[in-house]
C-alpha positions, 0 to 999 in steps of 0.5 A: 891856037897853035901857040896853046897846042905847043905849050900843051905838048911841050908840058906832055913831054916834060911829064913824060921826061919826069916819069920813072919807070919801075923796074922789078929786079926781084924774083917774089918766087925766088924770094919765096916770102912766107909770115905764119902765126904759131898753128899750135894756137889755132889762129887764137890771139891772147891779150892776156899772155902778150901783157903778161910777157911783154917785158921779157925778152925770148919769151914764148910771144916772140915766136909765135909769129915768123917770117921766113925767106930766100937771099936772091943775092949775099947780102941783101937787106930785107925788110918786113912791115907789118901794118897797124891794125886796132891793137898795134902799131906799124911794125918793121923787122930789118935784116941783112941776108948774107948768102944767096940762096940760103933760108932765112927765119926770124921772128918780126918784132910787132908793136902792140898797143898794150893799152888797147890790149888790156881794154880788150873785153869782146872777141874780135878779128884783126888782119895783120898785113906782112909786106916784104922789101929786098934792098927796098923793092917791094916783094910780096905781101901775105896776110894773116888773120887771128881772132883775139880774145877778151883780155880777161880770157886765161889760156890753162892748156893747149893740145899741139899739132903733134898731140903733145899737151902744153899747160899754161895755168902759170899764167893765172899769176898775170891777174895777181896785180900787187900794183893796183892803184886800189890796194892803198885805199885797201890797206887803209881800210884794214888797218881801221879795223883794229885787228893788226896796226902795221903791215910788215910783211911774213916776219913770224908764223904768228904774224903772218896768221893775224895780217892775213886774218885782217885781210879775210876779214875785210873780204867778208865785210866787203860781201865778196860772194861766191860766183863761177864764170869760168865758160868762154866763146873761145872755139879753139879745138887746140885750146882751153881757156877760162874767164878770169875777172881782174883786181877791181872787177872783184873790188868793184861786183864784190863776185869771185869764183876759187881763181878770182878770188885767189887773185884778189888776196894774193894782189894784196898780199904781196903788196904788203910783204906776204908770199902767196902760193895759188895751188891749182887742182884739175877742177879748182884753185885754193890759196897758200903761203908761207908763215915765214921768211923761211919759207919752210911752213906753208898754211892754206886758206880755201878762199871760196869759204868768204861767200859762206856768209854775207856779213854787210847784210846783219848791218840792218837787222842788229838792234845797237839798244839791246844787243840783239840780232832778228832771229833770221839773221842770228840762224844764218850765222850762229853755226859760225860761232862757238858755244859760248859766242852763241850764249854772248851773242843771245844775252845781247852782250855782243856788238855787231862788230864782235859778232862780225869778227867772231864769224870771220875768225871761225870761218878763217879756221875752217877755210885754214883746214879745208884743203889739208888732206887734200894738199897732203894727198898730193904733195907730191904732184905738186912739187912735181915739174913734170905734173901738169895736172897738179901745179903750185904756183908761187907767185914771187918766183913767177913775177921773175917770168909774168909780169902783172897785167896793168890796171887800165888808166882810169880803173 
């Protein structure tokens, strides 16, 4: 029994001797660690903005978070650790604080899970935990709770705490995705229509228009309908945002509002070397494009006009033997035919393909004219860099700062 007690006491002493007392040498009050999120964003996080600007260092996302510390001694080593969440990996920022008593601020680099950000189709909340270490000693912990938005939600404008207005509609360019994997297949379909035999970019005004008519006909043949879904559940008092469909959403569901359709057309156009422009008015967006490489002339296109006619509806109501459309469907499309085309159609001298192309071409002409007066009246506003209500978004130029939001792996 004595032997067992002896062994227990020896083991206890050995255990006690093995413990190292942790001595706190740095007073958290002297460091005064702070971790904050830009108050202008009202604790709202926009994945679309993060994805759009991810490739460009020194962008606005790099300054949304900031940490501040006061150096407790000369050449103190500060390390900030951000714990992992649904949207980010563990992230570490380390800096040397040269001078005791000086206040230092840094923008911590957060390693975001970009594939997860793309797939965010619902809003939610995350709690970011920032832990501050000085010379490997844990000093303090701060938490920031953020409301993250769906990636389809694009920040449009923001009122700063000082009352200043900030326009973010240039982020529309991030939804233009010329790299989308479905576009190659779409181009094959367009070439099979016979309107163009090759896409060679905006070489001449005539070739550019022909290529645009081919893309237009594809959109109408697919039955692209107008459908507006702009409202979001964003409760922020400072920011205004809009729901934008991705390229694959428009392709799959065949629905688009003004900005969705501009994004869809622009994605295909950039893939083939055409030069799209998105004109943004206070309550509307329409498409423009340079007619050749010189960029001296701009043509316009009101993309919502694709919803005026559903060409696939005609397929089951055309009699190939008689060359006639059912009266109900002829009445639907006759207003988009010339008098000569109406005569030919009523005489059964037009194939279904002829009818569809005639309707599409006449609608293209209307779409090309639709915004001319608006553009003429507001041309000076579009070109004014200090004007925020009217904007001319040249996608090619914006690509220097804004990357396309990538398609998810299984899209």
